[in-house]
N, C-alpha and C positions, 0 to 999 in steps of 0.2 A: 978384590975388583966388585966394583958396587954394581948391583941391578943398572943402571944408567952405561957403562960400559961396557957389559958383557957381550959377547960377540955373537949377534943379531944372525938369523936366517939373511942368508945371499937371495934366495925367489921365494917368494911371496905371490898367495893367491887370494885377488881380492872378489869377494861374496857378492849376490848381491840376487834376488827376487825373479830377475831376467835368464837366472841359469837353470829355474825347475828342477827338476829329477837329472839334470845334466851336472850339478852337483858334485854327487859321486863321482860320476866318471874322473872330472877335471882332479878332485882331492884326489882319486886312484892317480893322475899323471906326478902329482907332485915328485923330486928327487925325495929319498928316504933322509937323507943331509943335507944339512942347509935349506931349511922349506921351512914355512911356515903358512898359517891362514888368517885376515882380518874376515873378520866372520862380523858383515854387517849387515843385509836384511830388515835396513830400516823399515819399511811398510809393513814389515809380516806382523799381522797383532800378538801385544807382548808375551802371551799364554804360549801360543806355537811358535814363537822366537825363543821363548829359553827352554824347548822343549829341543829344537830344531839344536841349539846350542849346544845344549849337554850329549846329542850326540855326538857332534863334530869335536867336541872337545875330548869325546870318550876315545874316537877315531885318532886325535892328537897327541894323546897322554900316550896309546898303545904304538903308536909310530915316531915318538918321540920328533912331532911337530910343534913348532913355536903356535902359539893363541895369543891370539890378538881379538878383545872383545868392542863392538864399537861401542861410544857414545854411554854403555849402561856400567856404570863405575862397579855394582853390586853384583851383576848378574858376575864381570869376570873374578871379582871375590869370591863367590860360592862357584866357579867352576874351575879355580885356581890356573886362571888366564893367566900368559906372560906379561901383558901388558892392556893395556886399555888404548884404544886407538879414537881421536878426538873427545874425549871426556869434556862434559861444562865446562871442568873446574877438576886444576890438575889434582889426582890423587895427593895423598900425603906417602901411601903407605905400597903400593906400587906403581911401577915403570909406564910411562906415558908415551905416546904416539901422534903426530897431527900429520894432515895432509897439510900442504902446501905449495900456494900458486901465484909468490909474489915475493920479492925480497923485503915486505913491512911484515908477513906473515911468517918469514923465516926468523927475525930479529923477535916478531914477540914468540915464536915456538921457544928458541934458545932463550930470552929471559923468563919464560913460562918452566923451562927446566927439562925442556923433550929430550927424553932421552933415544927417538929416532924420528926420520920422516920420510914423507912418503912425498916426492913433489912431480907437481904433474898441470897438466898434462904438456908431456912432452914432447908427444907423435899425436898427430891426429889420432882420432880414437871412434871403433862403431857405436860405443856407449854415450856419445855426443859428438856423432859427425858434423856439425855447425860449427862447433866451440873452436875458441881461438886455442893455437899451441903456442908451447912457450920456444920450441927449439934448445938447441943441443946447448947451443951457450948458454944462454939467460939462463936455463935450469941447473946447469952446472955456477952459475952464478950463487944462487939460490940457495942450493945446494952448501953450496960452502958457505955460505952466513951464516948457515945454524949450526957448525962447529960439532956436529953428532953425524952417527952413520946414515946416508942419502940411501932412497929407494926411488929409484924410477919408474914414475905411473904413466900409464895414458898413453897406448899404442904399441907396447913396451913386447918384444918375444924375447925369447936365451938368445936367438941371433941377434938380434941388435945390442944389447948387453957387453959386450965385447968393447965396443967402441965409447960407451956411454963408462965403465969401470975404467977406462983411459984416462977419463976428465975428472974419474974421484970419485965417482956413485958407486955405494958401496956395493949394491945388491939391485934389484929387479921386481914389479909385481905385476899383473897380470888378474886378462878376464878372460878373454878369447885365447887370448894362449894358451891356457892350462885345457882349452875345449876343443884343441886342433884348428885354431879359427884365426890363424893369424893374416887375416884380411884388414884391408883400411886405404 
C-alpha cells in the first residue's frame, strides 16, 4: 500500500488563529482513533508558527493523530507530518491534500496526484457566513471527481456526517464543531 492509498483519518480538526487558546480544548475533543489535525495558522509569523506546529506535532505523535501541515513543505518534513495540505507545488516525497471548491479544482487535484481532498464549503459556516455553499449534491459530484478519499468541510458536525457518508464522503472536518459551537 502506498502513502496515497493509506487509510486516512475520518475526523479532522482544521486549525486557525481565531481559535486562540481554545485550540487545545478542540484537540482534546478529537477521538483517539481515526482523527487528524490540519495545522493552518497562515497569519501567524513564521517563527511562532513553527513553535506552535512543533507543539501540535508532539501531541499528534503521542496520541497517534495524523498531522497535516498547510502550505509549508519544509516544516512538514521537519515535523514528520503525514501530509502537506495545499502545498504551492506537489512534493515528490510526501503525500499531499488539497481544498477543492469546484469540479475544475477537483480535476486539477486529481491530475496533480493528491492523496486526499477537503471539499468545501458543503454547508454554511460561521467562519464565512456570507459565503456561497456547495450543497450536498454538488459537493458529492466534486468529491467523486477526485477519485481519492474526500473529507466534507464547511458547517460540518459529527451528526451531519452520516448523511454525507452515505453519499460517498470518506470523512469530515471542522473548526467550530470541535469547540462545541455547532451553530450556523
